[in-house]
C-alpha positions as CSV (number, residue, x, y, z in Angstrom):
1,X,45.6,-59.2,38.7
2,X,45.6,-56.2,39.8
3,X,43.2,-55.4,43.3
4,X,40.3,-53.5,43.0
5,X,40.5,-50.3,44.3
6,X,38.4,-49.6,47.2
7,X,37.2,-45.9,48.0
8,X,34.9,-44.4,50.3
9,X,32.0,-42.6,49.5
10,X,33.4,-39.7,52.4
11,X,36.8,-39.8,49.1
12,X,34.1,-37.7,47.0
13,X,31.5,-35.9,50.0
14,X,30.7,-32.9,48.5
15,X,30.0,-34.1,44.9
16,X,27.1,-35.1,43.0
17,X,27.2,-38.0,39.6
18,X,24.3,-38.2,38.2
19,X,23.0,-39.3,34.4
20,X,20.6,-37.5,32.9
21,X,19.0,-39.7,29.7
22,X,16.6,-39.2,27.5
23,X,14.7,-42.5,26.2
24,X,11.4,-43.2,24.0
25,X,9.1,-46.0,25.2
26,X,11.1,-48.9,24.1
27,X,14.5,-47.7,25.6
28,X,15.7,-46.1,22.2
29,X,18.4,-43.4,22.9
30,X,20.3,-42.7,19.5
31,X,20.7,-43.1,16.3
32,X,23.9,-43.1,15.7
33,X,26.2,-40.5,17.1
34,X,23.1,-38.4,16.8
35,X,19.8,-38.0,19.4
36,X,17.1,-39.4,16.9
37,X,14.1,-36.6,17.9
38,X,14.5,-33.0,18.6
39,X,12.6,-32.2,21.2
40,X,13.4,-28.0,22.4
41,X,11.8,-28.6,25.9
42,X,14.4,-31.7,26.6
43,X,16.7,-29.7,25.2
44,X,15.4,-26.6,28.4
45,X,15.4,-29.6,30.7
46,X,19.0,-30.9,29.6
47,X,20.0,-27.0,30.0
48,X,18.5,-26.8,33.5
49,X,20.1,-29.7,34.5
50,X,23.5,-29.4,33.5
51,X,24.9,-25.9,33.6
52,X,27.7,-24.9,35.8
53,X,28.2,-28.4,36.5
54,X,30.7,-31.2,35.5
55,X,29.8,-32.6,32.3
56,X,31.2,-36.6,31.1
57,X,30.5,-38.0,28.0
58,X,32.1,-40.8,26.1
59,X,34.4,-40.5,22.9
60,X,31.5,-41.3,20.3
61,X,28.8,-39.2,22.7
62,X,31.3,-35.9,22.4
63,X,32.4,-36.4,18.6
64,X,28.9,-36.3,17.7
65,X,28.1,-33.2,19.2
66,X,31.6,-32.0,17.8
67,X,32.3,-29.1,20.2
68,X,32.7,-28.5,24.0
69,X,28.9,-27.1,25.5
70,X,28.9,-23.5,27.3
71,X,28.8,-23.0,30.6
72,X,30.1,-26.4,31.6
73,X,33.1,-28.4,32.8
74,X,33.9,-30.6,29.7
75,X,35.2,-34.2,30.3
76,X,35.5,-37.0,27.8
77,X,36.2,-40.4,28.9
78,X,38.6,-42.6,26.1
79,X,40.6,-44.9,26.0
80,X,40.9,-43.8,22.4
81,X,43.0,-41.1,22.4
82,X,43.1,-37.4,22.6
83,X,39.6,-35.3,21.3
84,X,41.2,-32.4,19.5
85,X,38.0,-30.6,20.3
86,X,38.9,-27.1,21.8
87,X,38.1,-27.1,25.5
88,X,36.9,-30.9,26.1
89,X,39.5,-32.8,29.1
90,X,40.1,-35.6,28.3
91,X,40.3,-38.5,30.2
92,X,40.8,-42.6,30.5
93,X,40.0,-43.3,34.3
94,X,36.5,-41.7,35.7
95,X,37.0,-42.2,38.9
96,X,40.2,-39.4,37.9
97,X,37.7,-37.2,35.9
98,X,35.4,-37.1,39.1
99,X,38.2,-36.3,41.6
100,X,39.6,-33.4,39.1
101,X,36.2,-31.8,38.7
102,X,35.7,-31.8,42.6
103,X,38.7,-30.5,43.6
104,X,38.4,-27.5,41.3
105,X,34.8,-27.1,43.1
106,X,32.6,-28.4,41.3
107,X,29.1,-30.4,43.5
108,X,27.7,-32.5,40.4
109,X,29.3,-34.7,37.5
110,X,26.8,-35.5,35.4
111,X,27.3,-38.2,33.5
112,X,25.6,-38.1,29.6
113,X,26.0,-40.3,27.6
114,X,26.6,-42.7,25.8
115,X,24.9,-46.5,26.9
116,X,28.0,-47.9,27.7
117,X,29.2,-45.0,30.1
118,X,25.8,-45.0,31.5
119,X,26.4,-48.9,32.3
120,X,29.4,-48.9,33.5
121,X,28.5,-46.1,35.8
122,X,25.7,-47.9,37.6
123,X,27.8,-51.2,37.7
124,X,30.2,-49.6,39.8
125,X,27.8,-48.6,42.1
126,X,28.5,-44.5,41.7
127,X,24.9,-42.5,40.4
128,X,23.9,-41.3,43.7
129,X,20.8,-39.3,41.2
130,X,19.1,-39.8,37.4
131,X,17.7,-37.4,35.8
132,X,15.3,-39.3,33.2
133,X,13.1,-38.3,30.5
134,X,11.4,-40.8,28.9
135,X,9.1,-39.7,25.5
136,X,6.2,-40.7,24.9
137,X,6.3,-40.6,20.9
138,X,8.6,-43.5,19.8
139,X,11.1,-42.6,16.9
140,X,13.9,-44.8,14.8
141,X,17.8,-45.3,16.3
142,X,20.1,-47.8,16.5
143,X,21.4,-47.2,19.9
144,X,19.2,-48.3,23.2
145,X,20.2,-48.3,26.8
146,X,18.0,-50.8,29.4
147,X,19.5,-51.6,32.4
148,X,17.9,-53.9,35.7
149,X,18.5,-50.2,37.8
150,X,16.7,-48.0,35.7
151,X,13.8,-50.5,34.4
152,X,13.1,-50.7,38.4
153,X,12.9,-47.5,39.5
154,X,11.1,-46.8,36.8
155,X,8.5,-49.7,36.8
156,X,8.2,-49.8,40.8
157,X,8.3,-46.0,41.6
158,X,5.1,-45.0,39.6
159,X,3.3,-41.5,39.5
160,X,3.3,-39.8,43.0
161,X,5.2,-42.2,44.8
162,X,8.1,-41.5,47.0
163,X,8.3,-44.5,48.8
164,X,11.8,-45.8,49.1
165,X,13.3,-49.4,46.4
166,X,16.7,-50.2,47.1
167,X,18.2,-46.7,48.8
168,X,16.2,-44.9,45.6
169,X,13.4,-42.6,46.1
170,X,11.5,-40.2,43.7
171,X,11.8,-36.7,43.6
172,X,10.2,-35.2,41.8
173,X,7.9,-35.8,38.1
174,X,6.6,-33.6,35.3
175,X,4.4,-34.7,32.7
176,X,3.6,-32.3,29.5
177,X,2.4,-33.7,26.1
178,X,5.7,-35.2,25.1
179,X,7.6,-36.4,27.4
180,X,7.3,-36.7,31.3
181,X,10.7,-35.8,33.1
182,X,11.5,-37.9,36.6
183,X,14.3,-37.0,39.1
184,X,15.5,-40.2,41.2
185,X,18.1,-39.8,44.2
186,X,20.0,-42.6,46.1
187,X,20.3,-42.7,49.8
188,X,24.3,-43.7,50.8
189,X,24.8,-44.8,53.9
190,X,27.3,-43.9,56.5
191,X,30.7,-46.8,55.6
192,X,29.3,-47.8,51.8
193,X,31.8,-48.1,49.4
194,X,32.9,-47.6,45.9
195,X,34.6,-50.8,44.1
196,X,36.7,-49.9,41.0
197,X,38.8,-52.6,39.5
198,X,42.2,-51.0,38.1
199,X,42.9,-53.6,35.3
200,X,39.5,-53.0,33.9
201,X,39.1,-51.2,30.4
202,X,37.0,-49.4,29.1
203,X,35.9,-48.1,25.4
204,X,33.6,-44.9,25.0
């Protein structure tokens, strides 16, 4: 088995890797390849936090949208061939996708789904920021996302609590009648490492 590739954080020194996630109180994030809800204010939040950035999504998520999103570098991460979607670039390696965006001057890559890609990025210890929307209403669907890091941040960094938990802080929060919007950021310490297993294969 090939040895893992050890990458210093400094390799991506001008790049922030983020997740943007919307879920209901039960952790529901999807229904098939679609969102189970149509919440205009959350869509505006998504636009605000992804515009003029590089976005990375898995094959199923991009195919559910069916098109490239304007004003962004659109990247599909897949091991299952080409997307066939105009304006979407295909990669089978997350590290390569980040490097490509970084080389073209992008300072933030936003991972926008689906759940397996979220989990993969978190398990790689790659994520610096999380844009989290928690809707107040419960919806029906079939796709859920729960991860220890996200659950810890949600549980321990409550309203107005800006302390640090495992290197993460609550940067900002806003609550409306429909949802709670929070941004968590992580402090990277000099000399810390990112570990990617070159033999690992994922289908997104």
